[in-house]
C-alpha positions as CSV (number, residue, x, y, z in Angstrom):
1,M,2.5,-64.6,18.9
2,S,5.8,-64.6,16.9
3,V,6.1,-62.6,13.6
4,V,7.8,-65.1,11.5
5,S,7.3,-63.0,7.9
6,K,7.3,-59.4,7.1
7,K,5.8,-59.6,4.0
8,A,2.9,-57.5,2.9
9,L,-0.2,-59.4,2.7
10,V,-1.7,-59.5,-0.7
11,P,-5.7,-59.6,-0.8
12,A,-6.2,-63.4,-2.4
13,S,-9.4,-64.5,-4.5
14,P,-10.7,-68.4,-3.4
15,P,-9.1,-70.2,-6.6
16,Q,-11.3,-70.8,-9.6
17,S,-8.7,-73.7,-10.9
18,K,-9.3,-77.9,-10.8
19,F,-7.2,-79.6,-8.3
20,N,-6.9,-83.4,-8.9
21,Y,-6.9,-85.5,-6.4
22,P,-4.4,-88.2,-6.8
23,L,-5.0,-90.7,-4.1
24,F,-8.8,-91.5,-5.4
25,G,-8.6,-90.0,-8.5
26,D,-11.3,-87.6,-8.0
27,T,-11.2,-83.9,-10.1
28,I,-13.4,-81.4,-8.4
29,K,-14.5,-77.7,-8.8
30,I,-13.4,-76.0,-6.1
31,A,-17.0,-73.8,-6.8
32,K,-18.5,-76.8,-5.4
33,S,-16.2,-77.9,-2.6
34,V,-15.8,-75.6,0.8
35,C,-12.9,-77.7,1.4
36,Q,-11.1,-77.1,-1.9
37,W,-11.6,-73.9,-1.4
38,S,-9.9,-73.7,1.8
39,K,-7.2,-76.0,0.9
40,G,-6.2,-73.6,-2.4
41,L,-6.1,-70.3,-0.4
42,A,-3.8,-72.5,1.7
43,K,-2.0,-73.3,-1.2
44,Q,-1.0,-69.5,-1.2
45,G,0.0,-69.5,2.5
46,K,-0.8,-69.8,5.9
47,V,-2.5,-66.7,6.0
48,V,-4.6,-65.2,3.5
49,K,-7.3,-62.3,3.0
50,A,-9.9,-63.3,0.4
51,K,-13.5,-62.1,-0.6
52,V,-16.2,-64.1,-0.4
53,R,-20.1,-63.7,-0.4
54,G,-22.8,-65.1,2.1
55,L,-20.9,-65.8,5.2
56,D,-23.5,-63.3,7.4
57,G,-26.7,-64.4,6.0
58,T,-26.5,-61.9,3.2
59,F,-25.2,-61.9,-0.1
60,K,-23.0,-58.8,0.2
61,K,-19.2,-59.3,-0.4
62,Q,-17.3,-59.2,2.9
63,K,-13.5,-59.7,3.4
64,I,-11.9,-62.8,5.3
65,Y,-8.6,-64.3,6.7
66,H,-7.9,-67.7,6.1
67,L,-5.4,-69.1,8.3
68,S,-4.1,-72.9,8.7
69,G,-0.8,-74.8,9.4
70,I,0.4,-74.7,13.1
71,E,0.4,-71.4,14.1
72,G,-2.7,-70.2,12.2
73,M,-4.6,-73.3,14.0
74,Q,-3.0,-71.8,17.2
75,A,-4.1,-68.5,16.3
76,F,-8.0,-69.2,15.6
77,Y,-8.3,-71.9,18.7
78,N,-6.8,-68.8,20.8
79,E,-9.9,-66.9,22.8
80,Q,-7.8,-63.9,23.1
81,Y,-8.0,-63.3,19.6
82,V,-11.1,-64.9,17.5
83,M,-14.5,-65.8,18.6
84,R,-15.7,-69.1,17.3
85,G,-19.1,-70.7,16.0
86,N,-20.1,-73.7,17.9
87,V,-20.2,-77.3,16.1
88,P,-23.9,-77.8,17.2
89,T,-25.4,-74.5,16.1
90,F,-23.2,-74.4,12.9
91,L,-24.8,-71.3,11.1
92,D,-24.3,-69.1,13.9
93,P,-20.9,-67.5,12.7
94,Y,-23.1,-66.6,9.6
95,L,-24.3,-63.9,12.0
96,L,-21.4,-62.3,13.4
97,D,-23.4,-59.6,15.1
98,G,-22.9,-61.0,19.1
99,S,-27.0,-62.0,19.0
100,S,-26.7,-65.7,18.4
101,T,-24.1,-68.2,21.1
102,L,-21.1,-66.5,19.8
103,G,-21.8,-63.8,21.6
104,N,-21.9,-66.0,24.6
105,M,-18.1,-66.5,24.7
106,M,-16.4,-67.6,28.9
107,N,-12.9,-66.4,28.8
108,G,-9.8,-68.8,28.4
109,E,-10.4,-70.0,32.4
110,E,-14.0,-70.1,32.4
111,H,-13.8,-72.4,29.4
112,R,-10.7,-74.5,30.8
113,N,-12.7,-75.8,33.8
114,K,-15.8,-76.1,32.2
115,K,-14.0,-78.5,29.4
116,E,-12.4,-80.0,33.1
117,I,-15.3,-80.3,34.5
118,I,-17.2,-82.1,31.0
119,L,-14.2,-84.3,30.4
120,T,-14.1,-85.7,34.3
121,A,-18.2,-86.3,33.4
122,I,-17.8,-88.0,30.1
123,H,-14.8,-90.3,30.8
124,D,-16.0,-91.0,34.3
125,P,-15.3,-94.9,34.5
126,D,-19.3,-95.6,35.3
127,H,-20.4,-93.7,32.5
128,L,-17.6,-95.2,29.8
129,K,-19.0,-98.6,30.7
130,H,-23.0,-97.5,30.5
131,I,-21.6,-96.6,27.3
132,F,-19.8,-98.9,25.4
133,S,-22.6,-101.8,27.0
134,V,-24.8,-99.8,24.5
135,L,-22.2,-100.2,21.7
136,R,-22.2,-103.8,22.5
137,N,-25.4,-104.3,22.7
138,V,-26.6,-102.0,19.7
139,T,-23.3,-103.4,17.3
140,H,-24.8,-106.9,17.8
141,S,-28.0,-106.3,16.8
142,F,-26.7,-104.0,13.8
143,L,-24.7,-107.2,12.7
144,Q,-27.1,-109.6,13.5
145,D,-30.0,-107.5,11.2
146,L,-26.8,-107.4,8.8
147,R,-26.1,-111.1,8.4
148,T,-30.2,-111.6,8.0
149,K,-30.5,-109.4,4.8
150,S,-27.1,-110.7,3.1
151,K,-28.3,-113.7,2.6
152,V,-25.4,-116.3,4.2
153,Y,-22.2,-117.0,1.7
154,K,-23.4,-115.2,-0.9
155,Y,-22.1,-111.6,-2.5
156,T,-25.0,-108.9,-1.1
157,T,-24.8,-105.3,-2.2
158,F,-25.6,-102.8,0.0
159,H,-26.2,-98.9,0.3
160,F,-23.6,-99.3,3.3
161,E,-24.2,-95.3,4.5
162,R,-28.0,-96.2,5.5
163,L,-27.1,-98.5,7.4
164,L,-25.0,-97.2,9.5
165,R,-26.8,-94.4,10.6
166,D,-29.4,-96.7,12.1
167,L,-26.8,-97.6,13.9
168,I,-25.8,-93.8,14.7
169,V,-29.2,-92.8,15.7
170,R,-29.9,-95.9,18.3
171,L,-26.4,-95.3,19.7
172,I,-27.4,-91.8,20.2
173,T,-30.7,-92.1,21.3
174,Q,-29.3,-94.7,23.8
175,F,-26.5,-93.4,25.8
176,L,-27.4,-90.1,25.9
177,W,-30.6,-89.6,27.0
178,T,-32.1,-93.5,27.2
179,H,-34.7,-93.0,25.4
180,E,-35.1,-95.3,22.3
181,D,-38.9,-93.4,20.8
182,D,-36.8,-90.8,19.8
183,D,-35.5,-92.3,17.3
184,D,-37.7,-90.9,14.2
185,F,-36.8,-87.4,15.6
186,I,-32.8,-87.9,15.7
187,E,-33.1,-89.6,12.4
188,K,-34.8,-86.4,11.0
189,M,-32.5,-84.2,12.5
190,I,-29.2,-85.8,10.8
191,K,-31.1,-85.8,7.5
192,N,-32.2,-82.0,8.1
193,I,-28.6,-80.9,9.0
194,S,-27.3,-83.0,5.8
195,N,-29.1,-80.8,3.6
196,A,-28.7,-77.6,5.8
197,Q,-24.9,-78.5,5.1
198,Q,-25.6,-78.7,1.5
199,L,-27.3,-75.4,1.1
200,I,-24.5,-73.6,3.0
201,V,-22.5,-74.4,-0.2
202,K,-24.9,-72.8,-2.0
203,V,-24.8,-69.7,0.3
204,R,-28.5,-69.6,0.3
205,L,-30.1,-67.5,3.1
206,S,-32.8,-70.3,3.4
207,A,-29.4,-72.6,4.9
208,Y,-29.2,-70.0,7.6
209,K,-32.8,-70.1,8.3
210,K,-32.9,-73.8,8.4
211,G,-29.9,-73.9,10.4
212,M,-31.5,-71.9,13.3
213,T,-34.5,-73.8,12.9
214,F,-33.1,-77.1,13.4
215,S,-30.8,-75.9,15.9
216,K,-33.5,-74.5,18.0
217,K,-35.7,-78.2,17.6
218,L,-32.7,-79.8,19.7
219,R,-32.2,-77.0,22.4
220,D,-35.9,-77.6,23.1
221,F,-35.7,-81.0,23.0
222,S,-32.7,-81.1,24.4
223,H,-34.2,-79.1,27.9
224,R,-37.5,-81.6,27.7
225,R,-35.2,-84.4,28.5
226,L,-33.0,-82.4,30.8
227,A,-36.2,-81.7,32.2
228,E,-37.5,-85.4,32.9
229,H,-34.0,-86.3,34.1
230,R,-34.1,-83.4,36.9
231,S,-37.7,-84.6,38.1
232,D,-36.9,-88.4,38.2
233,P,-32.5,-88.8,38.4
234,E,-32.7,-92.3,39.5
235,K,-34.9,-93.6,36.6
236,Y,-31.8,-92.5,34.3
237,N,-27.8,-94.2,34.2
238,D,-26.7,-92.1,30.9
239,T,-24.8,-89.1,29.8
240,M,-26.9,-86.3,30.4
241,K,-27.3,-87.6,33.8
242,H,-23.6,-87.8,34.4
243,L,-23.5,-84.3,33.2
244,M,-25.8,-83.2,35.8
245,T,-24.2,-85.3,38.4
246,V,-20.6,-83.3,37.8
247,E,-18.9,-80.7,41.1
248,P,-19.6,-77.8,40.4
249,P,-22.3,-78.1,38.9
250,L,-23.4,-77.5,35.1
251,A,-25.9,-75.1,34.4
252,N,-28.6,-76.4,32.3
253,D,-27.6,-74.7,28.7
254,A,-24.3,-75.3,29.3
255,I,-25.3,-78.9,29.9
256,V,-27.7,-79.1,26.6
257,M,-24.7,-77.2,24.6
258,E,-22.7,-80.3,25.1
259,I,-24.9,-82.6,24.5
260,Q,-25.3,-81.2,21.5
261,H,-21.8,-81.6,20.5
262,L,-21.7,-85.0,21.2
263,V,-25.1,-85.7,19.0
264,F,-22.8,-83.8,16.4
265,S,-19.5,-85.8,17.1
266,L,-21.9,-88.9,16.9
267,H,-23.1,-87.7,13.4
268,R,-19.5,-87.7,12.2
269,I,-18.9,-91.4,12.8
270,E,-21.2,-92.6,9.7
271,S,-19.0,-90.3,7.9
272,A,-15.6,-91.7,9.6
273,I,-16.9,-95.2,9.2
274,S,-17.3,-95.2,5.5
275,A,-14.3,-93.4,5.1
276,A,-12.0,-95.8,6.7
277,L,-14.1,-98.4,4.9
278,I,-13.6,-97.0,1.4
279,C,-9.7,-96.2,2.8
280,L,-9.0,-99.6,3.5
281,L,-10.7,-101.5,0.8
282,K,-9.3,-99.3,-1.4
283,H,-5.8,-101.1,-0.5
284,K,-7.4,-104.3,-0.3
285,K,-3.8,-105.6,-1.9
286,S,-1.4,-103.4,0.0
287,D,0.3,-104.3,3.5
288,I,-1.9,-101.7,4.9
289,Y,-5.0,-104.2,4.8
290,S,-2.9,-107.3,5.2
291,N,-1.8,-105.7,8.7
292,I,-4.8,-104.9,9.6
293,M,-5.9,-108.5,9.1
294,T,-3.4,-110.0,10.9
295,E,-3.9,-107.6,13.8
296,L,-7.6,-108.6,14.0
297,E,-6.8,-112.2,13.9
298,K,-4.3,-111.8,16.5
299,N,-6.6,-110.3,18.7
300,Q,-9.3,-112.4,17.9
301,S,-9.9,-113.4,21.7
302,Y,-9.9,-109.7,22.9
303,I,-12.6,-108.6,19.4
304,N,-14.4,-112.0,21.1
305,L,-14.7,-110.5,24.6
306,M,-15.9,-107.0,23.2
307,R,-18.7,-109.1,21.8
308,E,-19.8,-110.4,25.9
309,D,-18.4,-107.6,28.1
310,M,-17.0,-104.1,27.2
311,R,-15.5,-103.7,30.8
312,I,-11.7,-104.4,29.4
313,K,-9.1,-103.2,30.9
314,T,-6.8,-102.5,27.8
315,P,-8.6,-99.7,25.3
316,I,-9.8,-100.7,21.8
317,T,-7.2,-97.9,20.7
318,L,-4.2,-99.8,21.9
319,A,-5.4,-103.3,21.7
320,L,-5.6,-102.4,18.0
321,P,-3.1,-99.7,17.3
322,N,-2.5,-100.5,13.6
323,L,-6.7,-100.1,13.1
324,T,-7.0,-97.4,15.2
325,N,-4.3,-95.3,12.9
326,V,-6.3,-96.2,9.8
327,I,-9.0,-94.2,11.6
328,K,-7.0,-91.4,12.5
329,E,-5.7,-91.1,9.0
330,S,-8.9,-91.8,7.1
331,L,-10.1,-88.8,9.1
332,R,-7.4,-86.6,8.5
333,I,-7.5,-87.0,4.8
334,F,-12.0,-86.7,4.9
335,P,-12.7,-84.8,8.5
336,V,-16.2,-84.1,8.9
337,N,-15.7,-80.8,10.3
338,P,-13.3,-79.1,7.2
339,V,-13.5,-75.8,7.9
340,Q,-14.9,-73.5,11.1
341,F,-15.9,-69.8,11.2
342,G,-15.4,-67.5,13.9
343,T,-14.7,-63.4,14.0
344,S,-11.8,-62.1,15.5
345,I,-12.3,-59.8,18.8
346,Q,-9.5,-58.0,19.0
347,E,-6.5,-57.1,16.1
348,F,-3.5,-59.4,16.2
349,I,-0.4,-60.1,14.2
350,I,0.3,-63.5,13.4
351,Q,3.4,-64.5,10.8
352,G,4.3,-60.6,10.4
353,Y,0.4,-59.6,9.2
354,Q,-2.2,-57.7,10.7
355,I,-5.1,-59.4,11.4
356,P,-8.1,-56.0,12.0
357,K,-10.5,-56.7,14.9
358,G,-14.5,-57.6,13.4
359,R,-13.3,-59.5,10.5
360,I,-14.7,-63.1,9.7
361,I,-11.6,-65.3,10.1
362,V,-11.9,-69.1,9.3
363,G,-10.3,-72.0,10.0
364,G,-8.5,-74.3,7.8
365,L,-9.0,-77.7,9.7
366,W,-8.6,-79.7,6.5
367,A,-5.9,-77.7,4.9
368,T,-3.8,-77.9,7.9
369,G,-4.3,-81.7,7.4
370,F,-2.9,-81.1,4.3
371,D,-0.4,-78.8,5.2
372,R,3.5,-80.5,4.2
373,D,5.1,-78.5,6.5
374,I,3.3,-81.1,9.0
375,Y,3.2,-84.2,6.9
376,D,5.2,-85.8,4.3
377,D,3.3,-86.7,1.4
378,P,0.2,-85.5,2.8
379,E,-1.6,-86.7,-0.5
380,G,-0.7,-90.3,0.1
381,F,-2.7,-92.5,2.6
382,H,-0.1,-93.5,5.3
383,P,-1.6,-94.6,8.5
384,N,2.0,-95.6,10.4
385,R,2.3,-91.5,10.4
386,F,0.5,-91.8,13.2
387,E,2.3,-94.4,15.3
388,H,3.9,-91.9,17.2
389,E,3.4,-91.0,20.9
390,I,-0.9,-90.6,21.1
391,S,-0.9,-87.6,23.2
392,E,1.3,-85.5,20.4
393,V,-2.0,-86.2,18.4
394,E,-4.6,-85.4,20.3
395,T,-3.2,-82.2,22.1
396,G,-1.5,-80.6,19.6
397,F,-2.3,-78.6,16.5
398,E,-1.3,-80.7,13.6
399,W,-4.7,-83.1,13.7
400,T,-7.6,-81.2,13.4
401,P,-11.0,-83.2,12.9
402,F,-11.8,-82.6,16.6
403,G,-10.7,-79.0,17.0
404,C,-7.0,-78.4,18.4
405,G,-5.1,-78.1,21.2
406,E,-6.0,-79.8,24.7
407,T,-9.3,-77.4,25.7
408,H,-10.8,-76.6,22.0
409,R,-10.6,-79.9,20.7
410,C,-14.3,-82.6,21.2
411,A,-14.7,-83.8,24.7
412,G,-16.1,-86.9,22.7
413,Q,-13.1,-87.4,20.2
414,S,-11.6,-90.5,22.4
415,I,-15.2,-92.0,22.3
416,V,-15.6,-91.4,18.7
417,I,-12.2,-92.8,17.6
418,S,-13.2,-96.0,19.8
419,I,-16.4,-96.7,18.6
420,C,-15.5,-96.3,14.4
421,T,-12.4,-98.6,15.6
422,F,-14.6,-100.7,17.5
423,V,-17.3,-101.3,14.8
424,V,-14.8,-101.1,12.3
425,A,-13.1,-104.2,14.1
426,R,-16.3,-105.9,14.2
427,L,-17.6,-105.2,10.5
428,L,-14.1,-106.9,9.4
429,S,-13.6,-109.4,11.5
430,A,-17.3,-110.8,10.8
431,F,-17.9,-110.0,6.6
432,E,-15.9,-110.1,3.7
433,L,-16.4,-106.7,2.2
434,E,-15.7,-105.6,-1.3
435,L,-16.3,-101.9,-2.9
436,V,-19.4,-102.2,-5.7
437,D,-17.1,-99.3,-7.6
438,P,-13.5,-99.6,-7.4
439,E,-12.7,-96.1,-8.1
440,Q,-15.6,-94.8,-5.3
441,G,-13.9,-91.7,-3.5
442,F,-15.3,-89.2,-1.1
443,V,-15.4,-85.9,-2.3
444,Y,-16.8,-82.4,-0.1
445,R,-20.0,-81.6,-2.1
446,K,-22.4,-81.1,1.1
447,V,-19.3,-80.0,3.4
448,V,-19.4,-83.2,5.6
449,P,-17.4,-85.6,2.9
450,V,-19.8,-88.0,0.7
451,P,-19.1,-90.7,-2.1
452,S,-17.6,-89.1,-4.9
453,N,-20.2,-90.8,-7.3
454,E,-23.0,-88.9,-5.6
455,L,-24.5,-92.4,-4.5
456,P,-23.9,-94.1,-1.0
457,L,-21.6,-96.2,-0.4
458,Q,-22.5,-99.3,-1.5
459,V,-20.5,-102.2,-0.1
460,K,-20.8,-106.3,-1.2
461,I,-21.0,-108.4,1.6
462,R,-20.6,-111.7,2.6
463,P,-20.5,-113.6,5.9
464,V,-17.3,-115.1,7.3
465,E,-18.0,-118.6,7.7
466,K,-17.5,-119.7,11.2
467,V,-17.1,-116.6,12.8
468,G,-19.9,-115.0,15.6
469,L,-21.2,-111.9,15.8
């Protein structure tokens, strides 16, 4: 890695000042926010050394190195330098002793080969047909329920995230392993994930214990489902089956790990849709919102076709580029996975700084999204910044909500973006939406973004006359 700077690395403690977020007017205590802490460190440099407590499941102080920016992300996602934690076992990095999934890392070539196999399986036309058929049916049912509850042609206030969670649970249980009777388990699991993430911010040892318990339950649950699939493979047509049938074959543990990744990717949809709606509705009087509504009106026949048959040739991200850019911009501002943790597996140099072996490495994904060397006016909401070639965003190191690079980006990224675009398009076409609290914003108090007033997102909903579901 190139040496950019010869400056000595000055140890820096996490900032204790307040940071004012001008777009939504929220002033947040950094002590309550991993993201603001990460962003504060990034302000001091692309490579920053700090001391923190509790990252190994104990309360002792440890040295960490915070990396951000394009070069920082290239180093963090280089398997020769950093061994990272996995999304499903999101507390494993706090062990850092090789006994967790961190100790099972593959070399670069093995990882790339496995990633290619998984991407081929997930993006198989038959699998995508199944996913979007489920999405169409689940969303149709979701919107029907919403219309029934909204008392036709009258504004009604909803705790919108609770409704979205029901949608996500239905999606997970129907296209990952085709078991609708698993709804209760998945709903509890998602709730427990959020609760454990809240404990992480408070640096409690119980967060590690709870996280490992949830992770084990989800792994055991997925292994049971996999055994059922192998005993009667003709019975199923879902993601798990497609992962079972790839060549060369994947081991059971690899299939289960990928299912866990997809569960956590889908868990992001609730926050991603909420963030996109908040961003849009706060700009309801702007050209951004009017351009989106014009795009939806011009593509009404496409949206009608989506209602009836998802086997359409033009991907939704290309048919509705402005709305897709809104999703990407809201994910830049509010990524559901704002930081990642890992450990350096060998000594390396970045920007003239020497990173010792065996140190905790923090990848500042959220901080990179606010890097002024990458984005003009990073504090602002500018969806048109993503109008350049899609492949640059999806394979580079600038846009980080789903990881970085070709081989270390979440395999479910394109599916999650398509689902978010589809659901928001259907919502905006079928309902008139308005924020109950015009000052509603998003902050990071539970690692994942939550509404700034600490209440669920509240939206006034009125069905649009003469628009079907």
